[in-house]
Backbone as JSON, one array per atom type, in Angstrom:
{
  "sequence": "MRLPFNVDLSGKVAVVTGGAGVLGGFWVDALAACGAKVAVLDRNLMLAEKKAAEVTANGGIAVGVEANVLDKDSLKKAHQLIQEKLGTCDILLNGAGGNHPKGTTTKEYLFPEDLSEDREETTTFFDLDEQGIRFVFDLNFLGTLLPSQEFSKDMIGKKGCTIINVSSMNAYTPLTKIPAYSGAKAAVSNFTQWLAVHLSKVGIRVNAIAPGFFVTQQNEALLKNPDGSYTERSRKILNSTPMGRFGEAEELIGVLLFLVNEEASSFVNGVVIPVDGGFSAYSGV",
  "N": [[-20.73, 7.37, -10.66], [-21.2, 4.02, -11.68], [-23.48, 1.82, -10.44], [-23.87, -1.62, -9.4], [-26.38, -2.43, -8.59], [-29.27, -0.79, -7.23], [-29.42, 0.77, -4.08], [-31.08, 2.18, -1.38], [-29.81, 4.5, 0.65], [-30.5, 6.81, 1.84], [-30.47, 9.36, 4.27], [-28.81, 7.95, 5.92], [-25.73, 7.8, 7.75], [-22.48, 7.25, 6.89], [-19.34, 6.05, 7.88], [-16.09, 5.87, 6.8], [-13.1, 4.43, 7.27], [-9.74, 4.89, 6.19], [-10.62, 5.96, 3.86], [-9.6, 7.49, 1.79], [-8.0, 5.95, 0.28], [-7.21, 3.62, -2.47], [-9.06, 1.37, -2.74], [-10.76, 2.1, -0.65], [-11.67, 4.56, -1.57], [-13.38, 3.88, -3.68], [-15.37, 2.59, -2.25], [-16.35, 4.71, -0.74], [-17.39, 6.34, -2.81], [-19.44, 4.64, -3.75], [-21.18, 4.37, -1.55], [-21.95, 7.03, -1.2], [-23.2, 7.48, -3.65], [-25.46, 6.03, -3.28], [-26.9, 7.6, -1.65], [-26.06, 8.01, 0.96], [-24.67, 10.0, 3.61], [-21.36, 10.69, 3.79], [-18.5, 10.2, 5.76], [-15.2, 10.7, 5.21], [-12.48, 9.23, 6.38], [-9.09, 9.67, 7.14], [-5.55, 9.52, 7.77], [-4.21, 11.53, 6.56], [-5.26, 14.63, 6.18], [-5.52, 16.3, 3.96], [-5.77, 14.53, 1.79], [-8.12, 13.24, 2.54], [-9.97, 15.34, 2.46], [-9.79, 15.99, -0.21], [-10.89, 13.72, -1.44], [-13.48, 13.85, -0.39], [-14.31, 16.22, -1.58], [-14.44, 15.43, -4.25], [-16.62, 13.7, -4.14], [-18.64, 15.49, -3.42], [-18.62, 17.17, -5.66], [-19.75, 15.48, -7.48], [-22.34, 15.46, -6.73], [-22.91, 14.26, -4.32], [-22.9, 13.87, -0.7], [-20.39, 14.58, 1.52], [-17.72, 14.63, 3.91], [-14.34, 15.39, 4.62], [-12.23, 14.01, 7.02], [-9.72, 14.19, 9.43], [-8.1, 11.49, 10.94], [-6.6, 9.18, 13.13], [-6.53, 5.84, 13.24], [-5.44, 4.42, 15.29], [-5.41, 5.88, 17.52], [-7.17, 6.82, 20.24], [-8.04, 9.35, 21.16], [-7.86, 10.87, 18.83], [-9.77, 9.59, 17.25], [-12.04, 10.11, 18.76], [-12.24, 12.91, 18.53], [-12.67, 13.08, 15.79], [-15.1, 11.76, 15.64], [-16.82, 13.48, 17.04], [-16.77, 15.7, 15.34], [-17.94, 14.62, 13.05], [-20.51, 14.02, 13.99], [-21.44, 16.62, 14.39], [-21.42, 17.67, 11.79], [-22.64, 15.79, 10.07], [-24.25, 13.98, 11.49], [-25.27, 11.16, 13.55], [-23.55, 7.99, 13.44], [-24.42, 5.38, 11.18], [-23.42, 3.4, 9.57], [-20.41, 1.75, 9.61], [-17.42, 1.41, 8.02], [-14.6, -0.32, 8.21], [-11.95, 0.34, 6.73], [-9.24, 0.93, 6.84], [-5.9, -0.21, 6.73], [-3.04, -2.4, 6.11], [0.33, -3.36, 5.13], [3.8, -3.86, 6.16], [7.19, -3.4, 5.27], [9.09, -4.34, 7.13], [7.88, -6.42, 8.35], [8.04, -8.53, 6.68], [9.36, -11.26, 4.84], [12.1, -11.84, 2.57], [12.3, -14.08, 1.04], [10.46, -17.01, 0.02], [10.89, -19.48, 1.2], [12.93, -20.9, 3.79], [16.33, -21.63, 3.62], [19.24, -23.61, 4.47], [21.62, -22.28, 3.71], [20.91, -19.65, 3.8], [21.39, -18.79, 6.32], [24.07, -18.84, 6.65], [25.53, -17.71, 4.57], [26.77, -14.61, 3.1], [24.35, -12.27, 3.39], [23.14, -9.71, 3.07], [21.0, -8.55, 1.72], [18.95, -10.21, 2.25], [16.11, -11.07, 4.06], [15.25, -13.08, 6.58], [13.0, -15.27, 8.4], [14.03, -15.08, 10.95], [15.01, -12.57, 11.02], [12.95, -10.81, 11.09], [11.44, -7.8, 12.08], [10.54, -6.69, 15.26], [9.13, -4.32, 15.79], [8.13, -3.68, 13.29], [6.39, -5.83, 12.85], [4.61, -5.45, 14.96], [3.53, -2.99, 14.19], [2.03, -3.74, 11.91], [0.13, -5.51, 13.01], [-1.12, -3.8, 14.81], [-2.16, -1.76, 13.09], [-3.98, -3.18, 11.43], [-5.57, -4.86, 13.15], [-6.05, -3.52, 15.75], [-6.68, -1.16, 14.51], [-9.11, -1.73, 13.5], [-10.62, -2.52, 15.68], [-10.61, -0.27, 17.51], [-11.92, 1.96, 16.1], [-14.4, 0.69, 15.89], [-15.2, 0.48, 18.54], [-15.55, 3.21, 19.08], [-17.46, 4.27, 17.18], [-19.64, 2.52, 17.14], [-21.17, 3.11, 19.3], [-23.0, 5.03, 18.55], [-24.87, 3.55, 17.19], [-26.49, 1.97, 18.73], [-29.76, 1.23, 19.58], [-30.8, 2.15, 17.23], [-32.24, 1.37, 14.02], [-31.15, -0.86, 11.46], [-28.35, -0.63, 11.45], [-24.86, -1.16, 10.88], [-21.63, -2.76, 10.92], [-18.82, -3.06, 8.91], [-16.04, -4.91, 8.29], [-12.7, -5.22, 6.93], [-11.19, -7.93, 5.79], [-9.04, -10.46, 4.49], [-7.92, -12.67, 1.88], [-5.67, -13.81, 2.84], [-6.25, -14.4, 5.43], [-7.49, -16.84, 5.41], [-5.74, -18.71, 4.14], [-2.42, -18.36, 4.67], [-0.3, -16.23, 2.78], [2.97, -16.69, 1.38], [5.88, -15.03, 2.67], [4.62, -12.88, 4.06], [3.99, -12.94, 7.01], [3.12, -11.34, 9.18], [1.07, -9.67, 8.2], [-0.75, -11.6, 7.26], [-1.41, -12.93, 9.65], [-2.52, -10.8, 11.08], [-4.79, -10.15, 9.57], [-6.19, -12.52, 9.85], [-6.84, -12.25, 12.5], [-8.6, -10.1, 12.29], [-10.76, -11.31, 10.95], [-11.55, -13.2, 12.87], [-12.23, -11.47, 14.96], [-14.36, -10.15, 13.79], [-16.36, -12.13, 13.82], [-16.56, -12.49, 16.59], [-17.41, -9.92, 17.46], [-19.81, -9.69, 16.13], [-21.42, -11.51, 17.48], [-21.31, -10.4, 20.06], [-22.55, -7.91, 19.8], [-25.06, -8.53, 18.96], [-27.45, -8.45, 20.43], [-28.09, -5.82, 20.62], [-28.81, -5.04, 18.18], [-26.94, -4.57, 16.11], [-25.37, -5.43, 13.19], [-22.47, -7.27, 12.19], [-20.1, -7.79, 9.8], [-17.72, -9.0, 7.35], [-15.62, -8.23, 4.52], [-13.6, -10.11, 2.38], [-11.21, -9.39, 0.37], [-9.75, -10.74, -2.6], [-7.14, -10.64, -4.78], [-6.13, -7.52, -5.63], [-4.88, -4.8, -7.46], [-3.23, -2.24, -5.91], [-2.07, 0.96, -4.64], [-0.41, 0.29, -2.54], [0.53, -2.31, -3.05], [1.44, -2.41, -5.62], [4.12, -2.31, -6.46], [5.03, -4.81, -5.78], [3.61, -6.45, -7.43], [3.87, -5.63, -10.04], [6.36, -5.08, -12.53], [8.79, -2.46, -13.24], [8.33, -1.87, -15.94], [5.69, -2.4, -16.27], [4.94, -5.01, -16.68], [3.93, -8.21, -15.3], [5.12, -9.41, -12.15], [7.03, -12.27, -10.92], [5.71, -13.15, -8.63], [3.13, -12.19, -9.07], [2.42, -13.77, -11.27], [2.26, -16.26, -10.07], [0.1, -15.84, -8.36], [-1.96, -15.34, -10.22], [-2.01, -17.76, -11.57], [-3.11, -19.29, -9.61], [-5.59, -18.36, -9.37], [-8.64, -19.09, -10.49], [-10.15, -17.48, -12.29], [-8.2, -16.1, -13.55], [-7.17, -13.47, -13.45], [-6.51, -10.23, -11.93], [-8.62, -8.67, -9.46], [-10.99, -6.01, -10.0], [-11.45, -2.82, -8.52], [-14.1, -1.95, -8.52], [-15.48, -4.3, -8.39], [-15.84, -5.0, -5.81], [-17.93, -3.61, -4.87], [-20.55, -4.63, -5.08], [-20.86, -6.64, -3.06], [-20.47, -5.06, -0.84], [-22.69, -3.28, -0.94], [-24.74, -5.14, -0.67], [-24.3, -5.99, 1.98], [-24.7, -3.65, 3.47], [-27.31, -3.13, 3.06], [-30.18, -3.37, 4.69], [-32.6, -4.62, 4.03], [-31.82, -6.61, 2.28], [-29.91, -8.14, 3.66], [-30.57, -8.64, 6.32], [-30.48, -10.81, 8.06], [-27.97, -11.69, 7.94], [-25.06, -12.16, 9.54], [-21.96, -11.94, 11.16], [-20.32, -13.07, 9.21], [-17.66, -13.71, 6.84], [-17.0, -12.65, 3.73], [-15.62, -13.9, 0.83], [-14.13, -12.26, -1.97], [-12.81, -13.15, -4.61], [-12.28, -14.28, -7.1], [-12.31, -17.04, -7.25], [-10.06, -18.0, -5.98], [-9.91, -19.07, -3.34], [-11.21, -21.45, -3.7], [-9.71, -23.09, -5.22], [-7.55, -25.81, -5.51], [-5.08, -26.05, -6.56], [-4.69, -28.06, -8.28]],
  "CA": [[-20.35, 5.97, -10.52], [-22.2, 3.05, -12.11], [-23.69, 0.84, -9.39], [-24.39, -2.89, -9.9], [-27.81, -2.38, -8.3], [-29.59, 0.39, -6.44], [-29.73, 0.64, -2.65], [-31.43, 3.5, -0.84], [-29.18, 4.79, 1.94], [-30.84, 8.18, 2.19], [-30.59, 9.58, 5.7], [-27.79, 7.19, 6.64], [-24.38, 8.37, 7.85], [-21.46, 6.21, 6.75], [-17.97, 6.43, 8.23], [-15.17, 4.97, 6.1], [-11.7, 4.64, 7.6], [-8.96, 4.6, 4.99], [-11.5, 6.32, 2.75], [-8.9, 8.18, 0.71], [-7.2, 4.97, -0.45], [-7.74, 3.15, -3.74], [-10.29, 0.62, -2.51], [-11.63, 2.91, 0.19], [-12.27, 5.6, -2.38], [-14.51, 3.3, -4.41], [-16.45, 2.36, -1.28], [-16.91, 6.03, -0.45], [-18.2, 6.73, -3.96], [-20.63, 3.79, -3.83], [-22.1, 4.73, -0.46], [-22.49, 8.36, -1.5], [-24.1, 7.35, -4.8], [-26.71, 5.46, -2.77], [-27.57, 8.6, -0.85], [-25.52, 8.16, 2.32], [-23.75, 11.09, 3.92], [-20.15, 9.9, 4.03], [-17.31, 10.78, 6.39], [-13.99, 10.09, 4.68], [-11.45, 9.32, 7.41], [-7.74, 9.32, 6.72], [-4.51, 10.22, 8.54], [-3.83, 12.7, 5.77], [-6.46, 15.44, 6.02], [-5.6, 16.82, 2.6], [-6.31, 13.47, 0.93], [-9.51, 13.01, 2.93], [-10.77, 16.46, 1.95], [-9.81, 15.88, -1.67], [-11.87, 12.7, -1.79], [-14.81, 14.39, -0.06], [-14.63, 17.22, -2.6], [-14.84, 14.7, -5.45], [-17.98, 13.22, -3.91], [-19.52, 16.66, -3.46], [-18.69, 17.62, -7.05], [-20.62, 14.54, -8.19], [-23.69, 15.55, -6.22], [-23.07, 13.56, -3.05], [-22.61, 14.58, 0.55], [-19.24, 13.97, 2.18], [-16.75, 15.49, 4.57], [-13.04, 14.79, 4.88], [-11.92, 14.12, 8.45], [-8.44, 13.62, 9.84], [-8.24, 10.55, 12.06], [-5.63, 8.09, 13.29], [-7.33, 4.73, 13.77], [-4.75, 3.84, 16.44], [-5.4, 6.9, 18.58], [-8.53, 7.01, 20.72], [-8.37, 10.77, 21.2], [-8.06, 11.29, 17.45], [-11.06, 9.05, 16.82], [-13.09, 10.82, 19.49], [-12.38, 14.22, 17.9], [-13.29, 12.85, 14.48], [-16.49, 11.4, 15.9], [-17.54, 14.72, 17.4], [-16.9, 16.51, 14.14], [-18.91, 13.95, 12.17], [-21.84, 14.23, 14.56], [-21.82, 18.01, 14.16], [-21.6, 17.98, 10.37], [-23.46, 14.83, 9.34], [-25.16, 13.25, 12.36], [-24.72, 9.96, 14.17], [-23.12, 6.96, 12.5], [-25.26, 4.2, 10.94], [-22.61, 2.41, 8.86], [-18.96, 1.91, 9.79], [-16.61, 0.53, 7.17], [-13.22, -0.28, 8.68], [-11.13, 0.08, 5.56], [-7.82, 1.2, 7.05], [-5.08, -1.42, 6.94], [-1.85, -2.42, 5.27], [1.47, -4.18, 5.51], [5.03, -3.11, 6.4], [8.35, -4.19, 4.8], [9.84, -4.97, 8.22], [7.17, -7.63, 8.77], [8.01, -9.34, 5.46], [10.6, -11.93, 4.46], [12.42, -11.65, 1.15], [12.18, -15.37, 0.37], [9.31, -17.82, 0.41], [11.34, -20.61, 2.0], [14.22, -20.77, 4.47], [17.32, -22.65, 3.28], [20.38, -23.53, 5.38], [22.61, -21.3, 3.29], [20.44, -18.31, 4.15], [21.89, -18.46, 7.65], [25.53, -18.89, 6.7], [26.14, -16.91, 3.53], [26.61, -13.16, 3.17], [22.96, -12.11, 2.99], [22.71, -8.37, 3.45], [19.73, -8.23, 1.09], [17.99, -11.26, 2.57], [15.43, -11.0, 5.36], [14.65, -14.37, 6.91], [12.08, -15.27, 9.52], [14.76, -14.69, 12.15], [15.34, -11.15, 10.92], [11.75, -9.98, 11.13], [11.57, -6.75, 13.07], [9.43, -6.67, 16.21], [8.34, -3.1, 15.63], [7.4, -3.8, 12.03], [5.28, -6.77, 13.06], [3.64, -4.78, 15.84], [2.85, -1.98, 13.39], [1.05, -4.4, 11.05], [-0.97, -6.0, 13.85], [-1.87, -2.66, 15.34], [-2.9, -1.08, 12.03], [-5.09, -3.98, 10.92], [-6.48, -5.35, 14.18], [-6.48, -2.4, 16.59], [-7.27, -0.17, 13.62], [-10.49, -2.15, 13.3], [-11.28, -2.57, 16.99], [-10.81, 1.05, 18.12], [-13.05, 2.67, 15.48], [-15.65, -0.01, 16.21], [-15.55, 0.94, 19.88], [-15.97, 4.61, 19.07], [-18.63, 4.63, 16.37], [-20.8, 1.65, 17.38], [-22.01, 3.72, 20.34], [-24.08, 5.75, 17.87], [-25.78, 2.64, 16.52], [-27.35, 1.29, 19.7], [-31.11, 1.78, 19.63], [-31.26, 2.52, 15.9], [-32.49, 0.23, 13.13], [-30.41, -0.94, 10.21], [-26.95, -0.23, 11.59], [-23.96, -2.27, 10.58], [-20.18, -2.58, 10.84], [-18.2, -3.93, 7.9], [-14.59, -4.95, 8.39], [-12.0, -5.68, 5.73], [-10.24, -9.01, 6.04], [-8.22, -10.75, 3.33], [-7.77, -14.1, 1.63], [-4.57, -14.26, 3.68], [-6.8, -14.88, 6.69], [-7.85, -18.24, 5.22], [-4.48, -19.41, 3.89], [-1.4, -17.3, 4.63], [0.64, -16.17, 1.68], [4.38, -16.67, 1.76], [6.6, -13.77, 2.88], [3.94, -11.83, 4.82], [3.37, -13.55, 8.19], [2.46, -10.36, 10.05], [-0.18, -9.25, 7.55], [-1.66, -12.74, 7.25], [-1.88, -13.13, 11.02], [-3.35, -9.67, 11.48], [-6.08, -10.28, 8.91], [-6.89, -13.63, 10.51], [-7.39, -11.66, 13.73], [-9.76, -9.3, 11.89], [-11.87, -12.24, 10.69], [-12.0, -13.75, 14.15], [-12.87, -10.38, 15.69], [-15.65, -9.93, 13.15], [-17.3, -13.11, 14.38], [-16.76, -12.21, 18.02], [-18.17, -8.7, 17.64], [-21.17, -9.96, 15.66], [-22.13, -12.13, 18.6], [-21.36, -9.5, 21.2], [-23.47, -6.79, 19.55], [-26.3, -9.03, 18.35], [-28.62, -8.11, 21.23], [-28.4, -4.4, 20.49], [-29.26, -4.81, 16.81], [-25.88, -4.15, 15.19], [-24.78, -6.54, 12.45], [-21.04, -7.11, 11.92], [-19.62, -8.73, 8.8], [-16.45, -8.58, 6.74], [-15.31, -8.55, 3.14], [-12.22, -10.61, 2.24], [-10.78, -9.27, -1.02], [-8.64, -11.53, -3.13], [-5.97, -9.86, -5.21], [-6.43, -6.29, -6.33], [-3.7, -3.96, -7.56], [-3.41, -0.95, -5.23], [-0.81, 1.7, -4.49], [0.45, -0.37, -1.56], [1.15, -3.56, -3.5], [1.75, -2.37, -7.05], [5.54, -2.6, -6.69], [5.22, -6.25, -5.63], [2.86, -7.17, -8.45], [4.24, -5.2, -11.38], [7.7, -4.6, -12.78], [8.79, -1.05, -13.68], [7.8, -1.73, -17.31], [4.27, -2.71, -16.27], [4.69, -6.45, -16.77], [3.7, -8.85, -14.02], [6.25, -10.06, -11.48], [6.88, -13.72, -10.7], [4.68, -13.34, -7.61], [1.85, -11.99, -9.75], [2.11, -14.93, -12.1], [1.83, -17.32, -9.16], [-1.25, -15.49, -7.92], [-2.9, -15.51, -11.33], [-2.12, -19.2, -11.82], [-3.91, -19.88, -8.54], [-6.91, -17.72, -9.41], [-9.29, -19.68, -11.66], [-10.6, -16.49, -13.27], [-7.01, -15.74, -14.31], [-6.89, -12.04, -13.48], [-6.71, -9.5, -10.68], [-9.92, -8.05, -9.34], [-11.13, -4.57, -10.18], [-12.02, -2.25, -7.3], [-15.56, -1.88, -8.67], [-16.08, -5.61, -8.15], [-16.1, -5.12, -4.37], [-19.07, -2.78, -4.51], [-21.76, -5.43, -4.95], [-20.95, -7.28, -1.74], [-20.62, -3.97, 0.13], [-24.08, -2.82, -0.96], [-25.54, -6.22, -0.1], [-24.15, -6.03, 3.43], [-25.24, -2.45, 4.12], [-28.74, -3.06, 2.79], [-30.9, -4.13, 5.71], [-33.63, -5.44, 3.4], [-31.2, -7.75, 1.61], [-29.01, -8.95, 4.48], [-30.92, -8.41, 7.73], [-30.17, -11.99, 8.87], [-26.56, -12.04, 7.66], [-24.31, -11.61, 10.67], [-20.79, -12.71, 11.56], [-19.71, -13.8, 8.09], [-16.57, -13.09, 6.08], [-17.33, -13.01, 2.36], [-14.5, -13.75, -0.11], [-14.33, -11.74, -3.32], [-11.45, -13.58, -4.93], [-12.12, -14.91, -8.41], [-12.17, -18.48, -7.11], [-8.77, -18.34, -5.38], [-10.08, -19.92, -2.16], [-11.82, -22.74, -4.08], [-8.77, -23.81, -6.09], [-6.6, -26.6, -4.74], [-3.79, -26.06, -7.24], [-4.68, -29.22, -9.18]],
  "C": [[-21.51, 5.07, -10.95], [-22.31, 1.95, -11.05], [-24.23, -0.47, -9.97], [-25.89, -3.05, -9.64], [-28.03, -1.22, -7.34], [-29.96, 0.02, -5.0], [-30.02, 2.04, -2.12], [-30.84, 3.67, 0.55], [-29.45, 6.23, 2.38], [-31.05, 8.31, 3.69], [-29.58, 8.85, 6.54], [-26.47, 7.96, 6.67], [-23.39, 7.21, 7.83], [-20.09, 6.77, 7.07], [-17.04, 5.4, 7.6], [-13.74, 5.31, 6.51], [-10.86, 4.2, 6.4], [-9.71, 5.0, 3.73], [-10.84, 7.05, 1.61], [-8.02, 7.23, -0.1], [-7.87, 4.52, -1.73], [-9.06, 2.42, -3.56], [-11.27, 1.44, -1.68], [-12.35, 3.99, -0.59], [-13.47, 5.1, -3.18], [-15.68, 3.04, -3.47], [-17.13, 3.67, -0.91], [-17.85, 6.46, -1.57], [-19.51, 5.95, -4.01], [-21.65, 4.16, -2.77], [-22.75, 6.08, -0.71], [-23.48, 8.3, -2.66], [-25.45, 6.76, -4.4], [-27.44, 6.42, -1.83], [-27.06, 8.78, 0.56], [-24.68, 9.43, 2.42], [-22.47, 10.43, 4.44], [-19.06, 10.74, 4.69], [-16.1, 10.01, 5.91], [-12.88, 10.29, 5.7], [-10.1, 8.89, 6.85], [-6.75, 10.06, 7.61], [-4.11, 11.51, 7.87], [-5.09, 13.51, 5.47], [-6.61, 15.95, 4.6], [-6.2, 15.78, 1.65], [-7.77, 13.2, 1.25], [-10.41, 14.1, 2.37], [-10.86, 16.42, 0.43], [-10.85, 14.87, -2.12], [-13.28, 13.19, -1.52], [-15.24, 15.41, -1.1], [-15.07, 16.56, -3.9], [-16.28, 14.21, -5.33], [-18.97, 14.37, -4.03], [-19.7, 17.17, -4.89], [-19.61, 16.74, -7.89], [-22.03, 14.5, -7.63], [-23.95, 14.85, -4.91], [-22.79, 14.45, -1.86], [-21.47, 13.87, 1.26], [-18.41, 15.04, 2.87], [-15.45, 14.71, 4.76], [-12.65, 15.05, 6.32], [-10.58, 13.47, 8.73], [-8.65, 12.7, 11.03], [-7.14, 9.5, 11.99], [-6.37, 6.94, 13.96], [-6.67, 4.04, 14.96], [-4.71, 4.79, 17.63], [-6.82, 7.2, 19.02], [-8.95, 8.47, 20.75], [-8.65, 11.3, 19.8], [-9.42, 10.82, 16.94], [-12.22, 9.77, 17.5], [-13.33, 12.2, 18.87], [-13.06, 14.09, 16.54], [-14.78, 12.57, 14.64], [-17.33, 12.64, 16.21], [-17.78, 15.59, 16.18], [-17.95, 15.93, 13.19], [-20.33, 14.14, 12.69], [-22.33, 15.65, 14.3], [-22.18, 18.28, 12.71], [-22.58, 17.06, 9.66], [-24.54, 14.17, 10.2], [-24.48, 12.0, 12.91], [-24.5, 8.84, 13.15], [-24.11, 5.79, 12.42], [-24.44, 3.05, 10.35], [-21.14, 2.73, 9.13], [-18.26, 0.9, 8.9], [-15.16, 0.7, 7.58], [-12.27, -0.66, 7.54], [-9.64, 0.32, 5.73], [-7.06, -0.09, 7.32], [-3.85, -1.35, 6.05], [-0.76, -3.29, 5.85], [2.68, -3.27, 5.76], [6.21, -3.98, 5.96], [9.08, -4.92, 5.92], [9.1, -6.16, 8.83], [7.11, -8.64, 7.65], [9.36, -9.98, 5.2], [10.85, -11.7, 2.97], [12.29, -12.94, 0.35], [10.96, -16.14, 0.87], [9.7, -18.93, 1.38], [12.7, -20.29, 2.65], [15.11, -21.94, 4.06], [18.52, -22.52, 4.21], [21.38, -22.46, 5.01], [22.2, -19.86, 3.59], [21.0, -17.84, 5.49], [23.41, -18.38, 7.71], [26.19, -17.98, 5.68], [25.98, -15.41, 3.82], [25.22, -12.83, 2.6], [22.42, -10.75, 3.41], [21.33, -8.03, 2.9], [18.65, -9.26, 1.38], [17.42, -11.05, 3.96], [14.75, -12.34, 5.6], [13.63, -14.19, 8.04], [12.76, -14.73, 10.78], [15.13, -13.21, 12.17], [14.12, -10.23, 11.03], [11.8, -9.03, 12.33], [10.32, -6.69, 13.96], [8.53, -5.46, 16.01], [7.53, -3.13, 14.34], [6.2, -4.71, 12.16], [4.2, -6.13, 13.91], [2.85, -3.72, 15.07], [1.74, -2.6, 12.55], [-0.14, -4.91, 11.86], [-1.8, -4.85, 14.38], [-2.74, -2.03, 14.26], [-4.13, -1.87, 11.6], [-6.07, -4.4, 12.0], [-6.96, -4.22, 15.09], [-7.14, -1.31, 15.75], [-8.68, -0.52, 13.19], [-11.26, -2.09, 14.61], [-11.58, -1.17, 17.54], [-11.9, 1.88, 17.43], [-14.4, 2.01, 15.77], [-16.13, 0.37, 17.6], [-16.16, 2.33, 19.85], [-17.31, 4.82, 18.37], [-19.84, 3.72, 16.6], [-21.7, 2.2, 18.48], [-23.2, 4.44, 19.73], [-25.2, 4.82, 17.42], [-26.8, 1.99, 17.46], [-28.71, 1.99, 19.76], [-31.64, 2.24, 18.29], [-31.43, 1.27, 15.04], [-31.57, 0.3, 11.91], [-28.97, -0.51, 10.29], [-26.02, -1.43, 11.41], [-22.5, -1.82, 10.59], [-19.65, -3.56, 9.8], [-16.7, -3.8, 8.02], [-13.99, -5.42, 7.07], [-10.94, -6.68, 6.14], [-9.43, -9.23, 4.76], [-8.23, -12.25, 3.1], [-6.6, -14.67, 2.41], [-5.07, -14.82, 5.02], [-7.18, -16.35, 6.61], [-6.6, -19.11, 5.07], [-3.39, -18.37, 3.75], [-0.53, -17.38, 3.38], [2.06, -16.22, 2.22], [4.85, -15.23, 1.91], [5.93, -12.8, 3.83], [3.23, -12.39, 6.06], [2.61, -12.55, 9.06], [1.1, -9.97, 9.48], [-1.2, -10.38, 7.56], [-2.25, -12.97, 8.63], [-2.82, -12.03, 11.47], [-4.73, -9.76, 10.84], [-6.88, -11.47, 9.45], [-7.53, -13.14, 11.8], [-8.62, -10.82, 13.41], [-10.97, -10.2, 11.63], [-12.44, -12.8, 11.98], [-12.74, -12.69, 14.96], [-14.24, -10.05, 15.1], [-16.71, -10.87, 13.7], [-17.6, -12.81, 15.84], [-17.68, -11.01, 18.21], [-19.62, -8.87, 17.17], [-22.01, -10.59, 16.76], [-22.35, -11.14, 19.73], [-22.4, -8.4, 21.02], [-24.84, -7.24, 19.03], [-27.55, -8.62, 19.12], [-28.99, -6.63, 21.18], [-28.64, -4.02, 19.02], [-28.22, -4.34, 15.83], [-25.3, -5.39, 14.51], [-23.31, -6.23, 12.14], [-20.61, -8.2, 10.95], [-18.31, -8.22, 8.22], [-16.4, -8.99, 5.28], [-13.85, -9.01, 3.1], [-11.82, -10.51, 0.77], [-9.7, -10.28, -1.36], [-7.53, -10.58, -3.54], [-6.38, -8.72, -6.13], [-5.16, -5.45, -6.36], [-4.01, -2.6, -6.93], [-2.05, -0.25, -5.16], [0.15, 0.98, -3.56], [1.17, -1.58, -2.13], [1.61, -3.54, -4.95], [3.2, -2.74, -7.33], [5.84, -4.08, -6.55], [4.62, -7.03, -6.79], [3.26, -6.81, -9.87], [5.69, -4.75, -11.44], [7.64, -3.15, -13.25], [8.21, -0.85, -15.08], [6.32, -2.09, -17.4], [3.93, -4.18, -16.38], [4.53, -7.05, -15.37], [4.97, -9.49, -13.47], [6.0, -11.56, -11.35], [5.8, -14.0, -9.67], [3.28, -13.15, -8.2], [1.46, -13.21, -10.56], [1.66, -16.12, -11.25], [0.39, -17.09, -8.69], [-2.26, -15.79, -9.02], [-3.07, -16.99, -11.69], [-2.97, -19.91, -10.78], [-5.31, -19.26, -8.45], [-7.62, -18.22, -10.65], [-9.75, -18.67, -12.71], [-9.43, -15.83, -14.0], [-6.69, -14.26, -14.4], [-6.98, -11.46, -12.07], [-8.11, -8.91, -10.66], [-9.86, -6.56, -9.63], [-11.84, -4.02, -8.95], [-13.55, -2.21, -7.35], [-16.23, -3.2, -8.31], [-16.27, -5.91, -6.67], [-17.39, -4.41, -3.96], [-20.33, -3.6, -4.28], [-21.92, -6.04, -3.57], [-21.09, -6.22, -0.65], [-22.08, -3.53, 0.2], [-25.03, -3.88, -0.41], [-25.49, -6.18, 1.42], [-24.72, -4.8, 4.12], [-26.75, -2.33, 3.95], [-29.51, -3.97, 3.76], [-31.96, -5.04, 5.1], [-33.04, -6.71, 2.78], [-30.46, -8.68, 2.56], [-29.31, -8.83, 5.97], [-30.61, -9.6, 8.63], [-28.76, -12.51, 8.59], [-25.71, -11.36, 8.72], [-23.14, -12.53, 11.01], [-20.13, -13.49, 10.45], [-18.57, -12.99, 7.48], [-16.73, -13.57, 4.64], [-16.12, -12.81, 1.44], [-14.97, -13.14, -1.43], [-13.0, -11.95, -4.02], [-11.28, -14.29, -6.25], [-11.91, -16.41, -8.36], [-10.89, -18.94, -6.44], [-8.93, -19.32, -4.22], [-10.64, -21.29, -2.49], [-10.83, -23.64, -4.82], [-7.71, -24.54, -5.27], [-5.19, -26.59, -5.36], [-3.68, -27.21, -8.23], [-5.96, -29.2, -10.01]]
}
């Protein structure tokens, strides 16, 4: 992997939840390339081990670990395994997250006819499923809080330890159709600030990255048509992004390395950094 700049993470143990995903995989590669021993956590052990094997083949140190970020017992077992194989955690990257169709409306706006016409294929605000919404909040918010509870215990009394959460531009201004995801990511941003304050006296920094729009396996169907062309939603996004394109996963690495590097960011605590091509700065005019 080509790094934007070099950071020495030798001797550090990094735990990455959602590490087998598209974005998570790039973060795993970057941390390993800097010398960290990386635990790749994922619900799917096969995918986690596959990613760890890729890192090892490239000369890094990594282990794939099965873990459910919503299950304390699962996290505890993962933690014990990581301590045995790699050592205690210095860096926690809470990368697990996602959306659910049952927490999503099919239209951007509600019209009166949506409530009276035959609308089998229409999901309005009133049709949003409680379980779907709960799933999104649990995965993004609890899926950040519970790993932080488990792995931050290792960091107390050590120097240069940090937690990095993954928020979203939805946390600043909610996108249409996805109220559950937007609300959940807003909770992640708020929790990042809270935890940064709470852990400040024991020397643990807590920050977050807020990606703009990146094409991943989870959202590709929403952003691209079957023929590869952009959907109407993609065109709206790109029209509101001054740089006029989607981000590349590699473009998240720079801010990650900045935040994990104690020499560069030792006084940076409780911030959420957008990586969005100017989306948050653009008023639409």
